[in-house]
C-alpha positions, -999 to +999 in steps of 0.1 A: +767-377-246+757-404-221+775-412-184+804-436-189+807-444-155+773-444-123+787-449-087+758-463-063+762-457-027+751-488-007+745-501+030+732-532+049+696-523+039+667-538+015+664-504+004+700-507-010+688-538-032+661-518-043+684-487-054+710-513-071+680-524-092+675-494-103+714-486-113+720-519-130+690-507-157+708-478-162+741-488-167+729-515-193+707-484-211+744-466-211+770-491-213+783-475-182+810-487-158+787-489-127+807-484-092+793-497-059+801-482-033+793-500+003+793-474+029+803-495+064+779-484+091+798-474+122+805-491+156+786-454+167+752-460+157+747-492+178+727-478+209+743-502+232+784-492+226+778-461+251+777-488+278+803-513+271+836-511+296+864-529+303+864-567+288+825-555+272+847-530+247+864-559+231+839-580+232+818-552+216+845-544+192+848-581+178+815-585+171+813-551+152+842-566+133+828-597+124+789-580+115+806-555+090+828-584+074+799-607+070+777-575+059+806-564+036+806-603+020+771-604+012+765-570-004+795-581-025+781-614-035+750-600-044+769-571-066+792-597-081+763-623-089+740-596-103+768-580-127+787-614-134+774-617-169+761-579-178+773-559-210+786-532-189+816-533-165+814-532-129+837-525-098+834-528-058+847-502-029+841-501+006+843-473+021+844-467+063+844-428+059+814-403+059+829-370+068+845-340+048+859-352+012+857-389+015+824-397+000+827-363-023+852-385-041+834-415-050+811-389-066+835-368-081+850-397-103+821-408-116+794-388-143+764-397-120+762-406-082+733-426-069+722-423-031+688-434-011+665-405+000+681-382+026+664-383+059+664-354+085+670-365+123+641-350+138+623-373+108+629-405+125+655-437+120+679-427+097+716-441+088+751-423+092+748-427+049+713-408+057+729-378+069+764-379+045+738-382+017+743-340+017+778-337+013+773-362-018+750-339-035+777-309-028+802-329-046+797-311-075+785-341-096+748-347-107+733-370-082+701-391-085+684-395-050+652-423-050+631-428-027+631-461-007+600-474-025+606-468-063+607-498-079+632-503-101+619-509-136+604-475-133+627-457-155+623-421-162+598-419-192+578-390-180+598-361-165+592-329-147+620-304-152+624-274-127+635-244-145+644-212-134+671-197-158+699-203-125+735-218-128+721-248-105+692-257-133+715-253-164+738-276-147+711-301-141+698-295-176+728-306-189+732-335-166+698-351-172+702-346-212+708-383-215+674-389-194+655-363-211+666-373-248+650-407-246+619-397-226+586-402-237+575-360-225+595-338-208+574-313-185+596-278-181+579-263-155+582-227-152+570-204-120+569-172-136+575-139-113+586-103-114+622-115-113+617-141-138+600-119-166+629-094-161+654-118-166+636-146-193+614-117-208+577-118-211+575-155-222+598-171-195+606-210-207+606-205-243+644-204-254+650-232-231+622-251-244+636-244-283+669-251-271+656-288-257+635-294-290+666-287-311+680-322-290+653-341-298+633-338-263+601-341-263+592-310-241+563-291-236+567-256-215+542-256-183+544-221-170+524-228-133+517-196-112+518-202-074+545-185-049+558-218-032+583-232-065+587-262-048+550-270-037+542-263-077+569-287-090+556-315-071+521-310-078+531-310-114+548-345-106+517-354-094+495-344-121+516-359-147+523-389-129+561-382-132+589-405-130+617-380-127+621-346-113+652-324-124+661-293-107+690-274-092+697-272-055+706-247-038+728-246-008+752-228+016+786-227+005+806-245+038+805-279+033+801-288+073+767-264+075+750-274+040+717-272+038+695-265+010+674-236+011+641-230-004+617-250-031+651-277-026+645-282+010+611-285+008+606-312-021+637-334-003+612-333+023+580-342+006+590-356-027+580-394-032+598-400-067+635-403-079+652-364-082+684-358-102+698-330-083+729-309-097+746-276-074 
């Protein structure tokens, strides 16, 4: 079944506009209800906020609220202009919450969440939404992570799917099924090791490949050697010029300390293509 609602998280950046264009094409393809959640940048990211004293605080707050209102109004006007004559329905929301369950609830009330690429603080300039993306990943809903430079018209035609037989990979496969069925080519990548061969038999990935083929997916099984599964997946994406990578995300259970490990961490740091993640 195609997703019937998509939530996209936006902020006042050019990258958000490109992200929105991508989401519009998906919503049209699936005739899905498109929800735009504009995440208001907090006052705390203003580098001058710590120097304000006395009446300067009042002036600073007034400027902040004015800038926020103008940014929200511009973004909403742009969103409504893009969706006004579309064949699908659309909805506008504003959120000034970044902690705990607040952002996750927006994702939990939709079939798919779309976000930008998460950025670690040590890798350069970040926004609060960049950092909060980890919470969205932990929402229990599939999340599509788009690189800032990715062109909207490059929709998923060539897909790489990472498979290790885990619960997370199974959830990711299920979430990606609407995309897998319409793709021109799906490469199911397995990195066989002793554990996988013990769990999946002498031909790891063969059973799930047959399952996908029964659903009409144009799938091929790629058994790739290597010790770093994340690097193997990225190498395969480059080799086939993939438009999308699908994989399960593994993280610690405590949301306040949510950190992806292993292949997931490596891929989020290095990937230059969209990634569909599910935990």
